[in-house]
Structure formats: structure tokens, C-alpha cells
mmCIF file of the C-alpha atoms, coordinates in Angstrom:
data_MODEL
# 
_entry.id   MODEL 
# 
loop_
_atom_site.group_PDB 
_atom_site.id 
_atom_site.type_symbol 
_atom_site.label_atom_id 
_atom_site.label_alt_id 
_atom_site.label_comp_id 
_atom_site.label_asym_id 
_atom_site.label_entity_id 
_atom_site.label_seq_id 
_atom_site.pdbx_PDB_ins_code 
_atom_site.Cartn_x 
_atom_site.Cartn_y 
_atom_site.Cartn_z 
_atom_site.occupancy 
_atom_site.B_iso_or_equiv 
_atom_site.pdbx_formal_charge 
_atom_site.auth_seq_id 
_atom_site.auth_comp_id 
_atom_site.auth_asym_id 
_atom_site.auth_atom_id 
_atom_site.pdbx_PDB_model_num 
ATOM 1   C CA . MET A 1 1   ? -0.397  0.153  -0.163 1.00 0.00 ? 1   MET A CA 1 
ATOM 2   C CA . ASN A 1 2   ? 1.380   3.322  -0.965 1.00 0.00 ? 2   ASN A CA 1 
ATOM 3   C CA . ALA A 1 3   ? 2.357   6.061  1.938  1.00 0.00 ? 3   ALA A CA 1 
ATOM 4   C CA . PRO A 1 4   ? -0.107  8.599  2.710  1.00 0.00 ? 4   PRO A CA 1 
ATOM 5   C CA . ARG A 1 5   ? 1.102   11.695 1.063  1.00 0.00 ? 5   ARG A CA 1 
ATOM 6   C CA . TYR A 1 6   ? 1.138   15.380 2.117  1.00 0.00 ? 6   TYR A CA 1 
ATOM 7   C CA . GLY A 1 7   ? 1.235   18.790 0.345  1.00 0.00 ? 7   GLY A CA 1 
ATOM 8   C CA . LYS A 1 8   ? 2.749   21.314 2.426  1.00 0.00 ? 8   LYS A CA 1 
ATOM 9   C CA . SER A 1 9   ? -0.132  22.920 3.582  1.00 0.00 ? 9   SER A CA 1 
ATOM 10  C CA . SER A 1 10  ? -0.982  20.035 5.595  1.00 0.00 ? 10  SER A CA 1 
ATOM 11  C CA . VAL A 1 11  ? 2.319   19.446 7.259  1.00 0.00 ? 11  VAL A CA 1 
ATOM 12  C CA . LEU A 1 12  ? 1.443   23.151 8.662  1.00 0.00 ? 12  LEU A CA 1 
ATOM 13  C CA . MET A 1 13  ? -1.268  22.315 9.500  1.00 0.00 ? 13  MET A CA 1 
ATOM 14  C CA . TRP A 1 14  ? -1.187  19.852 11.830 1.00 0.00 ? 14  TRP A CA 1 
ATOM 15  C CA . SER A 1 15  ? 2.692   21.329 13.173 1.00 0.00 ? 15  SER A CA 1 
ATOM 16  C CA . LEU A 1 16  ? 0.720   24.691 14.247 1.00 0.00 ? 16  LEU A CA 1 
ATOM 17  C CA . LEU A 1 17  ? -2.169  22.206 15.990 1.00 0.00 ? 17  LEU A CA 1 
ATOM 18  C CA . ALA A 1 18  ? 1.267   20.076 17.389 1.00 0.00 ? 18  ALA A CA 1 
ATOM 19  C CA . GLY A 1 19  ? 2.523   24.174 18.413 1.00 0.00 ? 19  GLY A CA 1 
ATOM 20  C CA . ALA A 1 20  ? -0.924  25.043 20.390 1.00 0.00 ? 20  ALA A CA 1 
ATOM 21  C CA . TRP A 1 21  ? -1.636  21.675 22.139 1.00 0.00 ? 21  TRP A CA 1 
ATOM 22  C CA . GLY A 1 22  ? 2.342   22.203 23.358 1.00 0.00 ? 22  GLY A CA 1 
ATOM 23  C CA . LEU A 1 23  ? 2.200   25.526 24.379 1.00 0.00 ? 23  LEU A CA 1 
ATOM 24  C CA . SER A 1 24  ? -1.643  24.406 26.656 1.00 0.00 ? 24  SER A CA 1 
ATOM 25  C CA . LEU A 1 25  ? -0.272  21.423 27.781 1.00 0.00 ? 25  LEU A CA 1 
ATOM 26  C CA . ALA A 1 26  ? 2.283   23.311 29.366 1.00 0.00 ? 26  ALA A CA 1 
ATOM 27  C CA . HIS A 1 27  ? 0.367   26.276 30.526 1.00 0.00 ? 27  HIS A CA 1 
ATOM 28  C CA . TRP A 1 28  ? -1.799  23.151 32.279 1.00 0.00 ? 28  TRP A CA 1 
ATOM 29  C CA . LEU A 1 29  ? 1.334   21.421 33.755 1.00 0.00 ? 29  LEU A CA 1 
ATOM 30  C CA . LEU A 1 30  ? 3.757   23.669 34.825 1.00 0.00 ? 30  LEU A CA 1 
ATOM 31  C CA . PRO A 1 31  ? 2.339   26.452 36.687 1.00 0.00 ? 31  PRO A CA 1 
ATOM 32  C CA . ASP A 1 32  ? 5.476   27.260 38.349 1.00 0.00 ? 32  ASP A CA 1 
ATOM 33  C CA . ALA A 1 33  ? 6.792   28.441 34.676 1.00 0.00 ? 33  ALA A CA 1 
ATOM 34  C CA . ARG A 1 34  ? 3.998   30.744 34.474 1.00 0.00 ? 34  ARG A CA 1 
ATOM 35  C CA . ALA A 1 35  ? 4.175   32.436 37.239 1.00 0.00 ? 35  ALA A CA 1 
ATOM 36  C CA . SER A 1 36  ? 7.348   33.474 37.495 1.00 0.00 ? 36  SER A CA 1 
ATOM 37  C CA . ALA A 1 37  ? 6.793   34.576 34.273 1.00 0.00 ? 37  ALA A CA 1 
ATOM 38  C CA . GLU A 1 38  ? 4.002   37.264 35.598 1.00 0.00 ? 38  GLU A CA 1 
ATOM 39  C CA . GLY A 1 39  ? 6.847   38.010 38.148 1.00 0.00 ? 39  GLY A CA 1 
ATOM 40  C CA . ALA A 1 40  ? 9.149   38.812 36.510 1.00 0.00 ? 40  ALA A CA 1 
ATOM 41  C CA . ASP A 1 41  ? 7.028   41.719 34.604 1.00 0.00 ? 41  ASP A CA 1 
ATOM 42  C CA . ALA A 1 42  ? 4.512   42.519 37.324 1.00 0.00 ? 42  ALA A CA 1 
ATOM 43  C CA . PRO A 1 43  ? 5.863   45.605 39.830 1.00 0.00 ? 43  PRO A CA 1 
ATOM 44  C CA . PRO A 1 44  ? 6.298   44.998 43.346 1.00 0.00 ? 44  PRO A CA 1 
ATOM 45  C CA . ARG A 1 45  ? 3.428   45.304 45.347 1.00 0.00 ? 45  ARG A CA 1 
ATOM 46  C CA . GLU A 1 46  ? 5.328   45.846 48.986 1.00 0.00 ? 46  GLU A CA 1 
ATOM 47  C CA . LEU A 1 47  ? 7.930   48.939 50.191 1.00 0.00 ? 47  LEU A CA 1 
ATOM 48  C CA . THR A 1 48  ? 9.067   48.961 53.365 1.00 0.00 ? 48  THR A CA 1 
ATOM 49  C CA . VAL A 1 49  ? 11.295  51.586 54.464 1.00 0.00 ? 49  VAL A CA 1 
ATOM 50  C CA . GLU A 1 50  ? 10.831  54.830 57.145 1.00 0.00 ? 50  GLU A CA 1 
ATOM 51  C CA . ARG A 1 51  ? 10.991  57.207 55.144 1.00 0.00 ? 51  ARG A CA 1 
ATOM 52  C CA . ILE A 1 52  ? 10.692  59.174 51.337 1.00 0.00 ? 52  ILE A CA 1 
ATOM 53  C CA . ASN A 1 53  ? 11.636  61.507 49.774 1.00 0.00 ? 53  ASN A CA 1 
ATOM 54  C CA . ILE A 1 54  ? 10.375  63.486 47.358 1.00 0.00 ? 54  ILE A CA 1 
ATOM 55  C CA . VAL A 1 55  ? 12.581  66.282 45.271 1.00 0.00 ? 55  VAL A CA 1 
ATOM 56  C CA . ASP A 1 56  ? 13.017  68.255 42.454 1.00 0.00 ? 56  ASP A CA 1 
ATOM 57  C CA . ARG A 1 57  ? 15.271  68.466 39.893 1.00 0.00 ? 57  ARG A CA 1 
ATOM 58  C CA . ASP A 1 58  ? 17.584  70.562 42.180 1.00 0.00 ? 58  ASP A CA 1 
ATOM 59  C CA . GLY A 1 59  ? 17.440  68.058 45.189 1.00 0.00 ? 59  GLY A CA 1 
ATOM 60  C CA . THR A 1 60  ? 14.591  71.178 46.471 1.00 0.00 ? 60  THR A CA 1 
ATOM 61  C CA . THR A 1 61  ? 12.852  68.286 49.167 1.00 0.00 ? 61  THR A CA 1 
ATOM 62  C CA . ARG A 1 62  ? 8.479   68.607 48.266 1.00 0.00 ? 62  ARG A CA 1 
ATOM 63  C CA . LEU A 1 63  ? 7.398   65.784 50.361 1.00 0.00 ? 63  LEU A CA 1 
ATOM 64  C CA . VAL A 1 64  ? 8.510   63.540 52.961 1.00 0.00 ? 64  VAL A CA 1 
ATOM 65  C CA . ILE A 1 65  ? 6.936   60.838 53.713 1.00 0.00 ? 65  ILE A CA 1 
ATOM 66  C CA . ALA A 1 66  ? 8.216   59.098 57.290 1.00 0.00 ? 66  ALA A CA 1 
ATOM 67  C CA . ASN A 1 67  ? 7.607   57.027 60.638 1.00 0.00 ? 67  ASN A CA 1 
ATOM 68  C CA . ALA A 1 68  ? 7.975   58.895 64.347 1.00 0.00 ? 68  ALA A CA 1 
ATOM 69  C CA . GLU A 1 69  ? 11.565  58.268 64.850 1.00 0.00 ? 69  GLU A CA 1 
ATOM 70  C CA . ARG A 1 70  ? 12.761  60.181 61.336 1.00 0.00 ? 70  ARG A CA 1 
ATOM 71  C CA . PHE A 1 71  ? 9.365   62.563 60.535 1.00 0.00 ? 71  PHE A CA 1 
ATOM 72  C CA . PRO A 1 72  ? 11.128  66.086 60.211 1.00 0.00 ? 72  PRO A CA 1 
ATOM 73  C CA . ASP A 1 73  ? 11.138  69.220 62.365 1.00 0.00 ? 73  ASP A CA 1 
ATOM 74  C CA . PRO A 1 74  ? 10.058  72.135 61.148 1.00 0.00 ? 74  PRO A CA 1 
ATOM 75  C CA . VAL A 1 75  ? 12.295  74.604 59.256 1.00 0.00 ? 75  VAL A CA 1 
ATOM 76  C CA . VAL A 1 76  ? 10.971  78.477 59.459 1.00 0.00 ? 76  VAL A CA 1 
ATOM 77  C CA . ARG A 1 77  ? 13.082  80.754 57.494 1.00 0.00 ? 77  ARG A CA 1 
ATOM 78  C CA . GLY A 1 78  ? 16.198  78.331 58.061 1.00 0.00 ? 78  GLY A CA 1 
ATOM 79  C CA . LYS A 1 79  ? 15.692  78.037 61.527 1.00 0.00 ? 79  LYS A CA 1 
ATOM 80  C CA . THR A 1 80  ? 15.264  73.682 62.781 1.00 0.00 ? 80  THR A CA 1 
ATOM 81  C CA . LEU A 1 81  ? 11.985  73.963 65.090 1.00 0.00 ? 81  LEU A CA 1 
ATOM 82  C CA . GLU A 1 82  ? 11.695  71.336 67.474 1.00 0.00 ? 82  GLU A CA 1 
ATOM 83  C CA . ARG A 1 83  ? 7.872   69.187 67.481 1.00 0.00 ? 83  ARG A CA 1 
ATOM 84  C CA . SER A 1 84  ? 5.418   69.962 70.269 1.00 0.00 ? 84  SER A CA 1 
ATOM 85  C CA . ILE A 1 85  ? 4.657   66.635 69.924 1.00 0.00 ? 85  ILE A CA 1 
ATOM 86  C CA . ARG A 1 86  ? 7.423   64.034 69.223 1.00 0.00 ? 86  ARG A CA 1 
ATOM 87  C CA . THR A 1 87  ? 5.960   60.080 68.384 1.00 0.00 ? 87  THR A CA 1 
ATOM 88  C CA . THR A 1 88  ? 4.044   61.477 65.344 1.00 0.00 ? 88  THR A CA 1 
ATOM 89  C CA . ALA A 1 89  ? 3.540   59.950 61.648 1.00 0.00 ? 89  ALA A CA 1 
ATOM 90  C CA . GLY A 1 90  ? 2.820   61.008 58.342 1.00 0.00 ? 90  GLY A CA 1 
ATOM 91  C CA . ILE A 1 91  ? 2.918   63.691 55.331 1.00 0.00 ? 91  ILE A CA 1 
ATOM 92  C CA . VAL A 1 92  ? 4.953   66.848 55.319 1.00 0.00 ? 92  VAL A CA 1 
ATOM 93  C CA . PHE A 1 93  ? 4.425   68.912 52.078 1.00 0.00 ? 93  PHE A CA 1 
ATOM 94  C CA . TYR A 1 94  ? 7.185   71.640 51.063 1.00 0.00 ? 94  TYR A CA 1 
ATOM 95  C CA . GLY A 1 95  ? 6.654   74.249 48.358 1.00 0.00 ? 95  GLY A CA 1 
ATOM 96  C CA . THR A 1 96  ? 9.109   74.976 44.971 1.00 0.00 ? 96  THR A CA 1 
ATOM 97  C CA . ASP A 1 97  ? 11.464  77.134 47.463 1.00 0.00 ? 97  ASP A CA 1 
ATOM 98  C CA . GLY A 1 98  ? 11.825  73.941 50.725 1.00 0.00 ? 98  GLY A CA 1 
ATOM 99  C CA . VAL A 1 99  ? 9.889   76.227 53.266 1.00 0.00 ? 99  VAL A CA 1 
ATOM 100 C CA . GLU A 1 100 ? 7.214   73.743 54.577 1.00 0.00 ? 100 GLU A CA 1 
ATOM 101 C CA . THR A 1 101 ? 3.359   74.318 53.412 1.00 0.00 ? 101 THR A CA 1 
ATOM 102 C CA . GLY A 1 102 ? 1.727   71.333 56.033 1.00 0.00 ? 102 GLY A CA 1 
ATOM 103 C CA . GLY A 1 103 ? 1.135   67.685 56.137 1.00 0.00 ? 103 GLY A CA 1 
ATOM 104 C CA . LEU A 1 104 ? -1.717  64.913 57.553 1.00 0.00 ? 104 LEU A CA 1 
ATOM 105 C CA . ALA A 1 105 ? 0.091   63.109 60.069 1.00 0.00 ? 105 ALA A CA 1 
ATOM 106 C CA . SER A 1 106 ? -1.318  60.530 63.079 1.00 0.00 ? 106 SER A CA 1 
ATOM 107 C CA . MET A 1 107 ? 0.567   60.759 66.268 1.00 0.00 ? 107 MET A CA 1 
ATOM 108 C CA . THR A 1 108 ? -0.011  59.644 69.851 1.00 0.00 ? 108 THR A CA 1 
ATOM 109 C CA . GLY A 1 109 ? -0.474  62.780 72.735 1.00 0.00 ? 109 GLY A CA 1 
ATOM 110 C CA . PRO A 1 110 ? 1.336   63.115 75.666 1.00 0.00 ? 110 PRO A CA 1 
ATOM 111 C CA . ARG A 1 111 ? -1.318  61.315 77.722 1.00 0.00 ? 111 ARG A CA 1 
ATOM 112 C CA . GLY A 1 112 ? -2.208  59.098 75.293 1.00 0.00 ? 112 GLY A CA 1 
ATOM 113 C CA . HIS A 1 113 ? -5.111  59.942 73.323 1.00 0.00 ? 113 HIS A CA 1 
ATOM 114 C CA . ARG A 1 114 ? -4.410  58.912 69.893 1.00 0.00 ? 114 ARG A CA 1 
ATOM 115 C CA . MET A 1 115 ? -4.821  62.105 67.536 1.00 0.00 ? 115 MET A CA 1 
ATOM 116 C CA . ALA A 1 116 ? -4.616  62.279 63.677 1.00 0.00 ? 116 ALA A CA 1 
ATOM 117 C CA . GLY A 1 117 ? -4.510  65.117 62.104 1.00 0.00 ? 117 GLY A CA 1 
ATOM 118 C CA . ASN A 1 118 ? -4.070  67.811 58.416 1.00 0.00 ? 118 ASN A CA 1 
ATOM 119 C CA . ILE A 1 119 ? -2.713  70.509 58.508 1.00 0.00 ? 119 ILE A CA 1 
ATOM 120 C CA . LEU A 1 120 ? -2.361  73.713 55.805 1.00 0.00 ? 120 LEU A CA 1 
ATOM 121 C CA . ASP A 1 121 ? 0.244   76.450 56.507 1.00 0.00 ? 121 ASP A CA 1 
ATOM 122 C CA . PHE A 1 122 ? 0.623   79.816 56.045 1.00 0.00 ? 122 PHE A CA 1 
ATOM 123 C CA . THR A 1 123 ? 4.105   80.039 53.787 1.00 0.00 ? 123 THR A CA 1 
ATOM 124 C CA . HIS A 1 124 ? 5.333   84.257 54.008 1.00 0.00 ? 124 HIS A CA 1 
ATOM 125 C CA . GLN A 1 125 ? 5.858   83.731 57.945 1.00 0.00 ? 125 GLN A CA 1 
ATOM 126 C CA . PRO A 1 126 ? 5.636   79.851 58.137 1.00 0.00 ? 126 PRO A CA 1 
ATOM 127 C CA . THR A 1 127 ? 2.598   79.386 60.676 1.00 0.00 ? 127 THR A CA 1 
ATOM 128 C CA . ASP A 1 128 ? -0.771  77.041 60.866 1.00 0.00 ? 128 ASP A CA 1 
ATOM 129 C CA . GLY A 1 129 ? -3.030  78.129 58.882 1.00 0.00 ? 129 GLY A CA 1 
ATOM 130 C CA . ILE A 1 130 ? -6.290  75.930 59.045 1.00 0.00 ? 130 ILE A CA 1 
ATOM 131 C CA . GLY A 1 131 ? -6.295  72.231 60.102 1.00 0.00 ? 131 GLY A CA 1 
ATOM 132 C CA . MET A 1 132 ? -8.800  69.159 60.524 1.00 0.00 ? 132 MET A CA 1 
ATOM 133 C CA . MET A 1 133 ? -8.237  66.867 63.688 1.00 0.00 ? 133 MET A CA 1 
ATOM 134 C CA . LYS A 1 134 ? -9.911  63.804 65.177 1.00 0.00 ? 134 LYS A CA 1 
ATOM 135 C CA . MET A 1 135 ? -8.950  63.223 69.038 1.00 0.00 ? 135 MET A CA 1 
ATOM 136 C CA . GLU A 1 136 ? -9.874  60.333 71.516 1.00 0.00 ? 136 GLU A CA 1 
ATOM 137 C CA . SER A 1 137 ? -8.471  59.090 74.995 1.00 0.00 ? 137 SER A CA 1 
ATOM 138 C CA . PRO A 1 138 ? -6.499  56.032 75.616 1.00 0.00 ? 138 PRO A CA 1 
ATOM 139 C CA . ASP A 1 139 ? -9.906  53.960 77.229 1.00 0.00 ? 139 ASP A CA 1 
ATOM 140 C CA . GLY A 1 140 ? -11.802 55.642 73.677 1.00 0.00 ? 140 GLY A CA 1 
ATOM 141 C CA . ALA A 1 141 ? -14.436 57.966 77.127 1.00 0.00 ? 141 ALA A CA 1 
ATOM 142 C CA . SER A 1 142 ? -13.146 61.240 76.136 1.00 0.00 ? 142 SER A CA 1 
ATOM 143 C CA . TRP A 1 143 ? -12.848 62.319 72.115 1.00 0.00 ? 143 TRP A CA 1 
ATOM 144 C CA . MET A 1 144 ? -13.094 65.071 70.425 1.00 0.00 ? 144 MET A CA 1 
ATOM 145 C CA . ALA A 1 145 ? -13.143 65.945 66.379 1.00 0.00 ? 145 ALA A CA 1 
ATOM 146 C CA . GLY A 1 146 ? -12.706 69.543 64.772 1.00 0.00 ? 146 GLY A CA 1 
ATOM 147 C CA . LEU A 1 147 ? -11.660 72.045 62.342 1.00 0.00 ? 147 LEU A CA 1 
ATOM 148 C CA . THR A 1 148 ? -9.439  74.996 63.677 1.00 0.00 ? 148 THR A CA 1 
ATOM 149 C CA . ILE A 1 149 ? -8.792  78.490 61.846 1.00 0.00 ? 149 ILE A CA 1 
ATOM 150 C CA . ALA A 1 150 ? -5.787  80.495 62.707 1.00 0.00 ? 150 ALA A CA 1 
ATOM 151 C CA . ASP A 1 151 ? -3.867  83.918 63.053 1.00 0.00 ? 151 ASP A CA 1 
ATOM 152 C CA . ARG A 1 152 ? -0.524  84.204 60.792 1.00 0.00 ? 152 ARG A CA 1 
ATOM 153 C CA . LEU A 1 153 ? 2.052   85.224 62.596 1.00 0.00 ? 153 LEU A CA 1 
ATOM 154 C CA . PRO A 1 154 ? 3.562   88.414 61.749 1.00 0.00 ? 154 PRO A CA 1 
ATOM 155 C CA . TYR A 1 155 ? 7.207   87.796 59.916 1.00 0.00 ? 155 TYR A CA 1 
ATOM 156 C CA . VAL A 1 156 ? 9.796   89.460 62.995 1.00 0.00 ? 156 VAL A CA 1 
ATOM 157 C CA . PRO A 1 157 ? 13.290  89.340 61.258 1.00 0.00 ? 157 PRO A CA 1 
ATOM 158 C CA . GLY A 1 158 ? 16.008  87.591 64.654 1.00 0.00 ? 158 GLY A CA 1 
ATOM 159 C CA . GLU A 1 159 ? 12.338  86.260 66.743 1.00 0.00 ? 159 GLU A CA 1 
ATOM 160 C CA . VAL A 1 160 ? 11.397  82.934 65.301 1.00 0.00 ? 160 VAL A CA 1 
ATOM 161 C CA . THR A 1 161 ? 10.001  80.886 67.489 1.00 0.00 ? 161 THR A CA 1 
ATOM 162 C CA . THR A 1 162 ? 7.740   78.890 66.344 1.00 0.00 ? 162 THR A CA 1 
ATOM 163 C CA . SER A 1 163 ? 5.291   77.447 63.437 1.00 0.00 ? 163 SER A CA 1 
ATOM 164 C CA . GLU A 1 164 ? 1.724   78.121 65.823 1.00 0.00 ? 164 GLU A CA 1 
ATOM 165 C CA . GLY A 1 165 ? -0.120  80.537 64.767 1.00 0.00 ? 165 GLY A CA 1 
ATOM 166 C CA . VAL A 1 166 ? -2.679  81.724 67.015 1.00 0.00 ? 166 VAL A CA 1 
ATOM 167 C CA . SER A 1 167 ? -5.935  79.301 67.001 1.00 0.00 ? 167 SER A CA 1 
ATOM 168 C CA . ARG A 1 168 ? -9.171  82.437 66.276 1.00 0.00 ? 168 ARG A CA 1 
ATOM 169 C CA . ILE A 1 169 ? -11.869 79.591 64.744 1.00 0.00 ? 169 ILE A CA 1 
ATOM 170 C CA . VAL A 1 170 ? -12.389 76.426 66.409 1.00 0.00 ? 170 VAL A CA 1 
ATOM 171 C CA . LEU A 1 171 ? -15.654 74.830 64.896 1.00 0.00 ? 171 LEU A CA 1 
ATOM 172 C CA . ALA A 1 172 ? -15.830 71.004 67.225 1.00 0.00 ? 172 ALA A CA 1 
ATOM 173 C CA . ASN A 1 173 ? -17.420 68.055 68.605 1.00 0.00 ? 173 ASN A CA 1 
ATOM 174 C CA . SER A 1 174 ? -16.347 67.119 71.570 1.00 0.00 ? 174 SER A CA 1 
ATOM 175 C CA . ASN A 1 175 ? -18.265 64.113 73.426 1.00 0.00 ? 175 ASN A CA 1 
ATOM 176 C CA . ARG A 1 176 ? -21.385 65.275 71.828 1.00 0.00 ? 176 ARG A CA 1 
ATOM 177 C CA . ASN A 1 177 ? -21.082 68.698 72.476 1.00 0.00 ? 177 ASN A CA 1 
ATOM 178 C CA . ALA A 1 178 ? -21.198 70.642 68.896 1.00 0.00 ? 178 ALA A CA 1 
ATOM 179 C CA . SER A 1 179 ? -19.422 74.157 69.383 1.00 0.00 ? 179 SER A CA 1 
ATOM 180 C CA . LEU A 1 180 ? -18.892 76.972 67.697 1.00 0.00 ? 180 LEU A CA 1 
ATOM 181 C CA . GLU A 1 181 ? -15.948 79.166 69.259 1.00 0.00 ? 181 GLU A CA 1 
ATOM 182 C CA . ILE A 1 182 ? -14.856 82.800 67.870 1.00 0.00 ? 182 ILE A CA 1 
ATOM 183 C CA . ALA A 1 183 ? -11.549 84.652 69.953 1.00 0.00 ? 183 ALA A CA 1 
ATOM 184 C CA . ASP A 1 184 ? -9.451  88.041 69.945 1.00 0.00 ? 184 ASP A CA 1 
ATOM 185 C CA . THR A 1 185 ? -6.103  88.452 67.592 1.00 0.00 ? 185 THR A CA 1 
ATOM 186 C CA . ALA A 1 186 ? -5.006  87.296 71.858 1.00 0.00 ? 186 ALA A CA 1 
ATOM 187 C CA . GLY A 1 187 ? -6.297  83.768 71.536 1.00 0.00 ? 187 GLY A CA 1 
ATOM 188 C CA . LYS A 1 188 ? -9.296  84.255 73.610 1.00 0.00 ? 188 LYS A CA 1 
ATOM 189 C CA . PRO A 1 189 ? -12.484 83.367 73.395 1.00 0.00 ? 189 PRO A CA 1 
ATOM 190 C CA . ARG A 1 190 ? -14.873 86.215 72.929 1.00 0.00 ? 190 ARG A CA 1 
ATOM 191 C CA . ILE A 1 191 ? -18.606 83.617 71.071 1.00 0.00 ? 191 ILE A CA 1 
ATOM 192 C CA . ARG A 1 192 ? -19.229 80.278 72.038 1.00 0.00 ? 192 ARG A CA 1 
ATOM 193 C CA . ILE A 1 193 ? -22.858 79.579 69.968 1.00 0.00 ? 193 ILE A CA 1 
ATOM 194 C CA . GLY A 1 194 ? -23.248 75.389 70.541 1.00 0.00 ? 194 GLY A CA 1 
ATOM 195 C CA . VAL A 1 195 ? -25.178 72.891 71.762 1.00 0.00 ? 195 VAL A CA 1 
ATOM 196 C CA . ASP A 1 196 ? -24.761 70.598 74.423 1.00 0.00 ? 196 ASP A CA 1 
ATOM 197 C CA . ALA A 1 197 ? -24.908 66.971 74.838 1.00 0.00 ? 197 ALA A CA 1 
ATOM 198 C CA . GLN A 1 198 ? -28.069 67.308 76.004 1.00 0.00 ? 198 GLN A CA 1 
ATOM 199 C CA . ASP A 1 199 ? -29.446 69.232 72.538 1.00 0.00 ? 199 ASP A CA 1 
ATOM 200 C CA . VAL A 1 200 ? -29.256 72.939 74.902 1.00 0.00 ? 200 VAL A CA 1 
ATOM 201 C CA . PRO A 1 201 ? -28.642 75.393 72.831 1.00 0.00 ? 201 PRO A CA 1 
ATOM 202 C CA . ARG A 1 202 ? -26.673 78.291 74.770 1.00 0.00 ? 202 ARG A CA 1 
ATOM 203 C CA . ILE A 1 203 ? -24.712 82.132 72.729 1.00 0.00 ? 203 ILE A CA 1 
ATOM 204 C CA . GLU A 1 204 ? -22.404 82.969 75.160 1.00 0.00 ? 204 GLU A CA 1 
ATOM 205 C CA . VAL A 1 205 ? -20.077 86.240 75.046 1.00 0.00 ? 205 VAL A CA 1 
ATOM 206 C CA . LEU A 1 206 ? -17.094 86.105 76.724 1.00 0.00 ? 206 LEU A CA 1 
ATOM 207 C CA . ASP A 1 207 ? -15.229 89.864 77.968 1.00 0.00 ? 207 ASP A CA 1 
ATOM 208 C CA . ALA A 1 208 ? -10.963 88.703 77.820 1.00 0.00 ? 208 ALA A CA 1 
ATOM 209 C CA . GLU A 1 209 ? -10.632 87.474 81.206 1.00 0.00 ? 209 GLU A CA 1 
ATOM 210 C CA . GLY A 1 210 ? -12.684 84.371 80.869 1.00 0.00 ? 210 GLY A CA 1 
ATOM 211 C CA . ARG A 1 211 ? -15.868 85.868 82.122 1.00 0.00 ? 211 ARG A CA 1 
ATOM 212 C CA . VAL A 1 212 ? -19.663 85.673 80.402 1.00 0.00 ? 212 VAL A CA 1 
ATOM 213 C CA . THR A 1 213 ? -21.176 89.086 80.451 1.00 0.00 ? 213 THR A CA 1 
ATOM 214 C CA . GLY A 1 214 ? -24.239 87.733 77.877 1.00 0.00 ? 214 GLY A CA 1 
ATOM 215 C CA . ARG A 1 215 ? -25.793 84.731 77.948 1.00 0.00 ? 215 ARG A CA 1 
ATOM 216 C CA . LEU A 1 216 ? -29.600 82.996 76.055 1.00 0.00 ? 216 LEU A CA 1 
ATOM 217 C CA . PRO A 1 217 ? -31.190 82.534 77.057 1.00 0.00 ? 217 PRO A CA 1 
ATOM 218 C CA . SER A 1 218 ? -30.590 84.403 79.693 1.00 0.00 ? 218 SER A CA 1 
ATOM 219 C CA . GLU A 1 219 ? -30.735 82.608 83.048 1.00 0.00 ? 219 GLU A CA 1 
# 
């Protein structure tokens, strides 16, 4: 009997078919090789470091992500100041001149209070401008969440001692007592508006010594 004769097209078809089945079998029989090939092209999914500095091409720092030990201190007109809370971890933003412009942080206060906040700074005289914060006591019994707006401190050459502005407006909810407090230029509360945890509304006017000089409803 004569052997079957195959044309070039038939040989090519069988070669392609055998190749397709071979690739399919390799896909199922060699999972480790498949995973290795996929992993070689995949970007890293985790990065574990203590601090990351993002800089411009000229080396100017624009953003820092750091843990508590490597969190940067504020720099005001070339002078490094100590942060009031040392157990801070988070992000610090800087302007094109390298001056701190704000940040986002999670921290533990001096008495163990758990706090987190986001602050935007003034830059002409670098001081706190507006901030949002939440705080809880270690046992969770006491808490607050609020928004603070501060004055920008005037720049006095040679007298850079703090980066904290004078708080003028505080909108807060503390242990279910909601309030709006407006202070004078010295930071002393002069007007309080609120509704307490018992749903009692109140408006108070205070003098510079903190004494209530007017109240609605009157008692």
C-alpha cells in the first residue's frame, strides 16, 4: 500500500495544531513556570522603608513620608524648630522654596491620646493656617473632632520661635457637645455658640478675662 502523501499546507496545519496543544499543556502542567514569568514583569507590590524624600530636579525637598523616628522638624526661615509632639508619623508637604506648607499625620499625645490631623500652613511667615483633627482618649471614653482656623503670625526678623499660629475659630464636636468658638487676636475665646449633649442651645459672649458678659437664653 502506498504511504499517504501530504502537501506543504497539510504539514503546516499539523505543525500549528501540535504547537497549540503543546502550549496549552505547558500552561496547565507548568504552573510554577507560568507564575515566574508573570512575576518577572509585575511591579513590586510592597515597599518597606522608614522614610521617603521626594525632591525636585535641583534637590529641593517637596514631600516627605516618614515614621515617627525620622519625621522632619519644621524649618522656619532657615531655623529648625522642635515639634511639640514627637510621636508623629505621616506626610509633610513643601513649597518650591523648600518651606513647609502643611502635612497629614497620625500621632499619640503626651497623655496617650490617639490623634490624627491634616494642617495647611501659611508660607510668608510659616505658621499653621487651617487644620482638621480628631482625638480619642486611651480608654475611648473622651473624644473630639474639629476644624481650627488660625492667624498668620507677623514676621519679625530674629524672633522665629514657633510655627503655631493663634487659634481664632474652632468648630468642634467634643463628647457630643457641638460648638463654634471665636477668639480675639490674643487667642482668648470671646463668643461661644453651641448645642450640648442634652440638646440645649446656648450663645455666650465673654470678656478678655473669660467671664461671661451675655448669654442666650438668659438664666
